[in-house]
N, C-alpha and C positions, 0 to 999 in steps of 0.2 A: 504494499499500499504506498502510498505519497500523503503523510501524514504530518500537519502542526501539530503542535504543541504549546499553548502560552504557558509561562509559569514553567516552562521546564527545568528551570535550576531548582524549584522547591521542592519542600522534602515527598510529597506526591508523585509532581513534575519528574524529578530524578527517577525513582524507580519505576515508572511508566516510561521514560523517555528510555530505561535501559530494558525493560523488557521487549518494547518495539524495534529497539537496535538487535536486542539477540536475537530476533524472529527473522532481521533480514529487511525492514522497513524501511522506505527512505523518510528520514525524521527532518524537519525543519522546525529549530528548539528556537520558539522566541522567548528570550528572555531580558533582564532590566538592563539598559548600561552600564556597563562598570560593576555589577555586582562581583564581590567577592565570590559569590555561589557557583559565578559560571564557568567555575576552573574546574568544577563536577562532570562537566560535559566533554573538555577539553580531551578527545584521543578515543569517544563512541565510533564504533565503526557506524555509517549508515546518517551520521546527525550532522546536519550544520548548524551552529548556533545563527541567529539574527537576533540582534540589538533592536530594540523599538520598546518605546515606553508606551506602553496600550492606554495610562492615565492622563496622555494628552494628546495631541493633536497628530495623529500618527499615519501611516497610510503602510501597507501593505506590499511587499516585493515582488513583479510579476513571477518571479522566480518560484513564487509557492502557486502557481494558478494548477489547476484543475486537480487538487487534493481531494482524495479520496474521503478525507476526512478529517475535521478539527477538535482537538481535545481542550476547551478552555479550562483552564485552573487560575488562570493568575489574577490575586486580587491584593490588594493592600490598605493599610490607616489602622485606626483601634478602634478595636470592639464596640466602644458608644462614641465614636466621632460619627457624627451623621453626616458629617460635611463630605468627609474623606470616606466614606460605606456608599454615599450618594455616584464619585466619581468612581466606583465599580460597577453600578449599574448602567454608566451614559458610555462606559467602556463595552461593556458586551455588546449592545445596542450597535455602538458603531460596527465592532469584529464582525455581528453577522452581516450587517451591510458590507464591510468588505467582503468577506466569504461570499458572499453572492456576485460581486461583481468580478471575484476571481475565480468562478465557477466552483467553487469547492458544495460537495455534496450531501457533505452530511455533519452537526455540528452534535458534538459531546458535552454539554457543559455541568459542571459542578458547582452543585447546594451543599448542604448541611445541615448535622442535628440538630445545630439552631434554630433551625424553620420551627420547629416544634413546642420550643420552650420548655417549658417545666413543668410539659405533662406527667401525666405516672400512670398512662393510661400503654397498651401495646400502640407502637407506633405502625401505621399502614398506610400507604403513600396518600389513603384517600382522606388521612386526621385532615380534619382544618390547621391551618399552620398557627401558631400563636405565640411568635416570639418576643423577646420580651429585652434585647438590646437589639441596637442599630445593624449591628453583622448578621446577624438575621432576619433582622425586617431588610435588608438591604437585596437579602440571599430569593424573600419569598418574594419583593419587587422583581429583579430578575426574572423568576423563574415565569413568572406569569406576564412580562414586557418581550424576553426573548422568543416562549415559544408562539407568541402571537404575531412578532413581528418574521419568524419564522415560517409560519405561516403564510402570511401574505406573501411571501418570496419563493415559496415552493422550496424548503430547505429541510432535509430531514433534520428532527429535535428530539435531541432526551434530555433527560435529566436526570443525574445522579447522586443522591443525596448521601454525601459523605456520614459514617458513624466516626467513631474515634480512631485512629490508626495509630500504631508505633513502628518502630523498626529503623531501618536502613536509614542515616541523615537524619531522624526523629532531630530537632532542634533540642537541645541540654537545658533549656529555661523550663520544658513543659514537665508533668510530674513524672512521667513514666522514667525516662531517661534518668533524671534530676533522683531520683528514688533511688535506682538500679548503683547510679555513682555514689551514693550514700552508704547504702547497703555493703557495695563493695570497699569501699573505704574504711567499714566497721562505724560509721557514724550515727547520730538519731536523725530519724525528721521525725518532721510534723504533720498529720494529716487532720482530713474531714474525720465527721464517724464512720463514711464508708460504709453504710448501710445501703445506699443508694444501688440502683440495680446498673451495670455498665456493659459495653460489647465491644472489646480488643480486637481488631483485625491489622494484620500482619499489613505494610503498605503494599510489598510485592503482588498479596494475594490481592487487594485493593487495583491496583495497575493490573493483571489481568482479568478481574471484573468490569474494567473499563474498555478493554479489547474488547470482552466477550461481546458488551451492548454494541460495540461496532457492528459485530457480525452478525447478532443476532436479535440483538433489540430493538423494538416497535416504537416507530417513529411516534413521538405526540406523548410518549409517557414519561411518569415520572418512576424512578428505581432505587430504594433503599439499597445500598450498598453497606453491608456490614458482615461480622461472622452468622450473626445471628444464634448467637452464643451468650446471649447476657444470663448473668449472675451478679451477686452480690459485689461491688470492688472488694471488699476487703479478702474475698475469694482470691483476687488477682494480685494483691498484696501478698497475701500467706506464698502462692506459687512463687511469686519472686526471693520471701525472705530462704524457703529450702532449697531454691537453686544456688542462691550467694553462700549459703546454710551460718547466714547472718538473720538471728533470732532476737528480739526483746529488745530492737531501736527503735519501732516505730512506734508513736503516742500517738492513740485517737482520739479527735474533739468532738463537737458536736457535729449536728449536721448543718452541711451547707447551705447556704439561702442568697440567693434563689435554689429549691433542690432539685434539681437536674435527677432525674432515675431513667435510664435508656434500655429501653425494650425494644428493641429494631423489626420487624418480622420483614424478609427478606425472600417471602414463597415465591413472587414476583418475578423475583431477579432470576432464581431459581428452575422454575418453571418456565421462562421466554428463552433462558439461553444455555441452561445447563450449567454454569455454573458453581463450585463451592470452592468453601478458603481449602487449602492444603497444607499452610501450616501451620503445627500448632501452639501455644500459645507459648506453651513448654519450649518449643525449638527458637521460636521469634526472640523468647529473653534472651538465650544462649548467644543468638547470632548478635544481638544487641549488644549485649557483654562482651563480647570480642571484639566490637569494636568501640568501647570504650577509653 
């Protein structure tokens, strides 16, 4: 395939770009100009980096014309900064217009669990979004506006709603790598009560889910992308303690506020694509430890 990936040097973007590269697909990796993360993509076979600021006034080069699919992963701004989040909505709309101009056939746009908000229900794709932060609200706005525009322009469109990812190249300041690092170094670590349900999916499995959606997903549809193996967050912490051999260092506090408890239903993704996660949480944690 000829593939465009925006945000290709980000966490999920890196894993997706690598998976596509390993398959032999021709990848046009759209990256933020001058970002230190761009180094991650250098030397990947079949990958050409293109520096473009999607938050600004941009045009895509003619070399990406006739792409089979574009994966739109790029996103920027603080979670509760409405002005910066709005720029992401505008960028997605302009990107779709550019893709149409360049005769791209399909776009896979990534959403977020944040669209559901602080629900304690099973998250099915038909559950009404109820975001509590600007980031989640901007994702919801992008969903509806991009779907309508893509339909008007006769461009295949799929919304991949991403849940909690972990794994290779995960930012160090996020909970899982920070906890693993503390446990590896035999240091104390404070958490919330960890009573809420969570669902961790290795980013390599998430990348393969996005590829499966290109091949077998239905245009116009929303798909939850998660492991579908939700459990209390405390159980994930216990697995990390067991693997590192470090116990008694984690202290638990009060329930978080807002109380976000994740129980994603991925039956639609499985039914339409036959995808399923292949990397166990235990294996993913071991791989993450080796990269710390």
